[in-house]
N, C-alpha and C positions, 0 to 999 in steps of 0.2 A: 635836611639831615643827610649827611654823607652815608653812602652804603658801599660796603666792600664788594668786590667782584664775586659772582656766584656762578658755579658750574653745575649743571644738572644733566642726568642721562637724557639722551636725545629722544627717548621714547615719549617724553612729555613735552608739550608746548606750554611753557610757563606764562601765565598772565601777569598783570601788574600785582605787586604785593606791597605790604606795608611793613615797616620796621619800627621797633621801639627799643629803648635802652633796657638792658637786663641787669639789675643790681647784683645778681649772683655771679656775674662774670667780672673778674678783676684783671688788672694789667700787670701783674708781677711777672717779670721775665724768668724763664727757666733755662738754665744752662747757657746763658749769654745770648739766647735768641729772643725774639719778640713774641713767642707763643703765649697764649693765654691759658688759664686753667680755671676749673670750678673750685670755689672755696671748700666744699665738703670733701674734696679729694685732693687736698693740697699736695703739690709735688708731682702730680700726674698730668702730662700734657693732654689737651683735649683730643679725642680721636677724630675730630672734624677739622683739625688744623692742617694746613699744608706747610710749605716751606716759608711762607710769608707771614704777614701780620694779620691777626684775626680781630675784627672790630667787635666791640661789646654790644652786639645787636642780635636779636633773634627774629626770624621771619614770621610774618603773620599772613598766611595764605588766605585766599577767599574761602568762604564756608564750604563750597562744594569740592575743594581740592582734595582734602582727605577722603571725602565721600567717594570720589571717583577713583582715587588710588586704592580704596578698599574694596572695589567691585570684585576683584578676583578673590579676595579673602571672604567676601560674603557668599561666593559660590560654595565655599567649603562647608559651611553649616551656619544656619541662622542664629544659633546660640553660642557660637565660638567667640564672637567679638570682632572688633574692627582692627585690621592690621595697621600698625603705625610705621610708615615708611619715611625715613630721612636719609637722603643720599646727596650730600653736599660737600664741596671742597672749596675752601677759601684760599685765595691767592691775590697777589698784587697786580697781576697782569694776565693777559691771555683770555679774557672773558669773551664768550661768543657774542656776536652782535645782538642776538635776540635777548640775551640776559642783560647786556649793558643797557639796551633800550628799556628793559623792565626796571632796572635799577634807577635810571634817570627819571622814570615816571613815578617813583615811589612817593614823592611829596604830593603830587596831584592825587594819587590814589588814596593817600591818607585823609584828604579832605572830601573825597567823593563818598556818597552813600554806599552802604554794603551791597544793595541790590544792583548797583551799576557795575559791579565787578563781573566780567564775562566768565562763563564756565570754562573749565579746563578741558581741552580736547585731548583724548587719548588716541594715540596712533597704534597701529599694529593689530595683533590678534584680538585684543580686548577693546577695540574701538567701539564706541557707543553710537548706534544708529537708531532711527525711528523705524520700527518694523511695521507698525500699524498705528492707528489713532489710539493714543493712551498707552502704548506699549513701547518700551525701550528694549533694544536687543544689544547685549554685550557679548561678543564672541558667540558661544553656543547657548547662552542663557537668555531667556526672555523674562523681563520683569515689568509688571504693570505699574502704573503710577502709584506712588506710595499713599496718596490721598484719594480714595475712591470717591467718585462724584455723588454716590448715593448716601454717603455719611456726612453729616453736618455738625454733630456735637463732638466736643472734646472727649467725652466718655466713650462714644462709639469708636472714634479714631484711635484712642488708646488701646482698645481691644483688637482692632482689625488692621490698622494702617501698617504697611510694610510686610504683611503676612497673608491676608486673606486672598489677595489677587495674584499672588505669585512670589516665590522666593528663589534664591539661587540654588543650583543643584550641587550636591556634595560631589566633588570631583578630585581635587588634588591636595587635600590636607595630608600631611605625613602621618599624623596620629588619627586614630579612629574617633570620629565625633560621637558625643554622647547624645542620643536622641531621647530627650525627656518628654514623652507624651503617653497619654493613656489610651488614645484612640487615633485612627487615621481616617481622613475624610475622602469622599468620592465627589467628583465634579458634578455629576448628575446621576439620575436614576439608571440611565442606560449603562453607565460605567459600573454602577453597583451590580446590575443584573449580569453583566459580563463576568464580574468576579464571582458571583454566586453560582453561575452556571459554568464556571471553570473555563471560560474563554480567555481570561486574563489572570495574572498573578498579582496580588497586592497584599499589603498588611491591612488588618481590619481593627483589631482590638489589642491592647497592650499585653493582655494575658496570653495571647496566641502567638506573639512574636514581636521582635524589635530589631531594627538594623544593627544596633550595637551588640546585642546578645548573639546575633547570627554570626558576626565576625568571631566572637569567642568560640562558638560551637565549631566553626570551620577550622579554627586554629587547633583546638583539641583533637578533632578528627584527624587532622594531618599528623599530629604527634603519635596518636595511638594506631594509625593505619585503619581507622574505622570508616565505614560507609556513612554513618550518621552519628550525631551527638546531640543530646538534649541537656541543657543546663537548667538548674533549679536553684531555689533559695538557700539550700544547705545540703550537706552530704546526707544527713538523715532523711531529708525530704526525698532525695534521689533514691535512697534505698527502700523507703517505705512505699513510695509510689510504684517503683519497679515490682516489688513483691505483690502489691495489690493488683497490678495490671496483668501479671503473668501467672499467678497461682489462683486457680478457680476455687470457689467455695467447695469445701470437702476435699481439697487437694492435699498434697504432701510435699514437704521440702526437706532437704538435708543440709545441715550446717555443721560447723566445727566448735569445739569446746572453747577455744581461745578466740575471742572476738570482742569488738566494742560492746560495752555493756548495754547501751541503749538499743542497739540492734537486737541483742538477745532478748531484752525486755519486750520489744515489739513482737518478736516471734513467739515468746512464751505466754504473753498476756493478752495481746490483741488478736492475733491470727486465729487462735482457738475459738473466738467468738464467731468466726466465719466457717467453723468446722475444719480448719486447716490444721494438720498435725505436723510435728517436727521430729526428725531424727537427728541427734547430736552425736558426732563422732570426733575422735582425735584427728588432728590434721594429717597424721601419717597413717591413719587406719584405712588402708585401701580395701581390705577385706570387708570392713564394716560398710563402706560405700557400696561395694558390689552387692552385699546382702540387702541393703536398703532399696536400691533401684530394682532389684529382682523381686522383692517382696511387695513394694508399693508402686503405685502409679506416680512416680516422682516428677513433679513439674520442673523443679529447679534445685540445683546444688549451688549454694551461696556460701562463700567463704572469703576471708581476707588472706592475702599473701604478699608480704609478711603480715602476721597477725598482731593484734594489740592485746597485751603489752609484751608478750614473750617472743615475738618476731619469728614465729614458726612459719615454715614455707611449705606450700602445697605443690606437688608435682602437677603443674597445670596440664601438661601434655597427656599424662597418664589418666588423670581424672576426667578430662574431656573425652578421651577415647572410650572410657567405661560408660560415661553418662550418655554419650551420643548413640551408643548401641541400643539404648532403651528409650531414646527420644527425650532425654532429659537435658534441659538447658543448663549451661554452666556460667555463673557470674562470679567474677573475681573483683573484690574490693582492693584496688591497687594503690590506695592512698599512701601507705608507708613506702611503697616502691617508687612512685611517680612514673610517668610514661618514658622518662629518660633512662631509668634503671631497669625497667621491665615492660615488655609489650605482650600482655597476656593474650590478646587476640591472635597474635602470630603463633602462639603455642596451642591454639585450638579453642580457647574460651569463646563463648558466644557474646558475652557482655562484660564490660569493665565499668566499675563505679569508682568515682573519686570524690573525696571532700576537697573542693577547690580552696577551702579555707586554709589548708595546710601548705604543702610545698608549691603547688601550682600558683596560688595567689602569693604566698611566700613572704608577706610583710605584716602578718598579724593584724590586719586592718579591714578584713572583708570576709563575709560568709558566702558560701556557694557550694554547689554540688553538681555532678554531671553523670550521665550514663552514655556509654559509647557502644556501638555495635552495628548490626545489619539494619538497613533502612526499614525493613518490614517490622522487625521486632521493636525498634526504637519508636516507630510511628504508633504502634499499639500502646506503648507507654505514654507517648506524647498526647494521645487522645484523652487518656484518663487525667493526665496532668492539666490539660485545659479545663477539665471539670473541677478538679480539686484545688487548683491555684498553686501557691508556692512558687510564684514567678520571681525570677532573679531581676532585681532592679538594674536598669541600664547603667547607672553610676557604679554599681558593684561590678557589673560586667567589664566596664572600662578599667577599673582597678585591677581586675584579674588579668585582662589583656596586657596591661602595662607590666604587671608582675611576671608574666610568662616570658617577657623579652629578656629577662636576666635569669631565668630559672636554671639554664644550663650552667651558668657561672656559680650560682648559689649552691646547687646540688653537688657540683664538683667539689666545692670547698667543704660542704657538710659531709659528703661521703668520706673525704680524706680525714677530716678531724675525728669523725666517729670511729673509723677503722683504727686509727692510731690510738685513740683513747681507750677503745675496747681492749687492745693488747696491754696497755698500761694498767688498766683496772684489773684485768685477769691476773696479772703478776703481783698485785698489791696484797699484802697480808691482811688488810682490814676489809677486803672484799671477798665474800665467800663464793659468789657465782656471778657470771656475766652471760647475758643473753644477746647474741649478735650473730647474724647469719654469715658474717665474714670470717668468724673464728672457726678454726679447724674442728673444735670440739662441739660445735653446734650440731644438733641432731639432723638438720637438713642442709648442712653446709654443701654437700655434694649436689643437691638440687639447686640451691641458690647460685652456685658457680655456673650451672648450666643455663639457667633462665634469667639471670640478672647480670647486668654489666657493672653495677655498683650496688653496695649493700645498704644504702640509706644512711640518714643522719641521726637515727635514734638508737641509743644503747640502753638496755635495761639491766640492772644488776642488783645484787643483794649485799647489804652491809653486814659484816660479821658482828652482829649484835642485835639488840631488841629495838622496839619502836622508838624508845627515847634516844638511843644512840643514833638511830637513823635520822630522827628529827634534828639532832644537834649537827649532823653532817650537812643536811639540807640548809639549815639556817646559817651555817658557817660559809656557805658559798656566796660570792660577791657578784659574779657576772650574771648567772641565769636568773630569770624571774620564776617565782613559784606560781604556776598557772596551769590550766587544764588543756593546753593545746600543744602543737608541735609543728615543725616544718618552716618556721619563719626565720627572718634574719637574726632575731634575738634568740639566744639560748634560753631554754625553758626546762625546769625541773619540777617533778612532783612525786609524791608517794601515793601510788594507786590505792593503797589501803585507806588513806585519808581522803584523797581527792575524789575518788570514784566509788568507793565501797564502804565509806564510813557508817552508812545507815545499816549495814549488816554486822552481826556479831562476828567475832574473830573466827569461830568455827565455820560459820557460813561463808566467810571470805575464803577460807582454805579450800572449800569445795571447788573454787575457781582457780586455785593455785596462787591466790593473792596473799602473800605473807606481809607481816608488819614491817619487815626490813627491806622491802622491794622499793627500788628507785627507778623511775623512767627519766632519762636525760635526753632531751632534744637539742642537738648541737646546732648553733647558728652559724653565722659567717664571720665571727670574730677570729682574730689570729690564733692559730693553734697554740702558740707559746703562752698566750694569756690564759686561755682556757685550761691548758695543762697545769699551769702554776696555781690557778684557782682551785681546781679539783684536788690537787695534792695538798694544798694548805688546809682545805676543809677536812680531808682524811686525817691529817696530822692533828687537827683540833679535837678529834674523838679518840 
């Protein structure tokens, strides 16, 4: 069977190969040339064609060809998969002698048994050599034979072959590999003792650390300017573990009236069981904060900035100065701000908490939380975290890492859309009030301008009407989802009175400022014009 000329990068020494006809390649000329095309993509020339005629053949390389081409890929991570490398150019002339000789021997190779095909020799940095008996060395990586001599059954081989005696080292993958393991092994007892007696550093158990989650922690630390970051399974997990770790039994904390309801429930119902008392102040009540830290031995001042759902802003620099004089730690939940719009640590806060589920993950597809701050304080929280659990899955860590790569683009769009929509809503006759720190009439606008570079993608506002009219507005919207989250690519809308406080009577909801006509709108990354048109048509519908 005739074989067209084949050119290959000189790094590989190509052995004999076999060819067979491929029924999916047909010979219909394109544009007057003799190029071939694939049937499923009719009209598109093959990317492998040169200027000459391409034969309807595909190569069948010896079994270990792809294996050895994938050695570098296997260095990246054992669970990433094998790289598929195809680098060929077809032409009518100019074939290297080695390739022409390979082509001329194709018929003989076709009739020869597969075992007779010689292995592919790799030249250059990744050349495979025998370093010791039973050990192959490729570049800087040593791999032992994939079939251990002490295993004889298929069952045992399926468990251990290719892994037990050595794997490639993660080196040059562009993306962070996902390390799915619950535990890490030691080669011998001496190595374990070195780890236990702190002569060496290693992973031990999945709850105590993972290579993928460490990448996420380092990335968040860099954004926040933090010495250390601890990631957990959710934002609530981060908040509750932080409170349990830093506030002693019988201690006292100060928080603000406007905050995530589940955080307040934890403070008001669970912490008292440990004898911990709570002082609740308005976000702008500086005098109330000073009175509390002077009256009690306050371990922690914990607040959001901006807050949920009214987007109040705390003067981080001022409250940090007041608290530090009395030895009180300051923790800011910066979820609504993101590390891009606000860096609370730079203004004096000791700790920052984020729900990674929101803007940082940014795709409404993963749960996570984190705590950022000094190594000493975060380590204290980490020790309790190792006991309580709440570990972030490495697959979730990977999704958050991937989401962070586009966070600056997403947040920029969300900041812009929210700011423009806040002005439009403020001027609309069917909207009675708008809560957004970027508006001049916001009570802490002067603070937000000083400590934020952007005002976030969430706008809260009140419809001029009752709960039924507000429901009609929400149901008339076509773009946003009715859902209880925010910060993702998709716009989300909800009525806090229904979504978060429906179990309370209307008069109880009013104690927290939650009116039946309140709407919280999280703007996604859709085009502004589409979102504007949708909101305006929904307002017209009421």
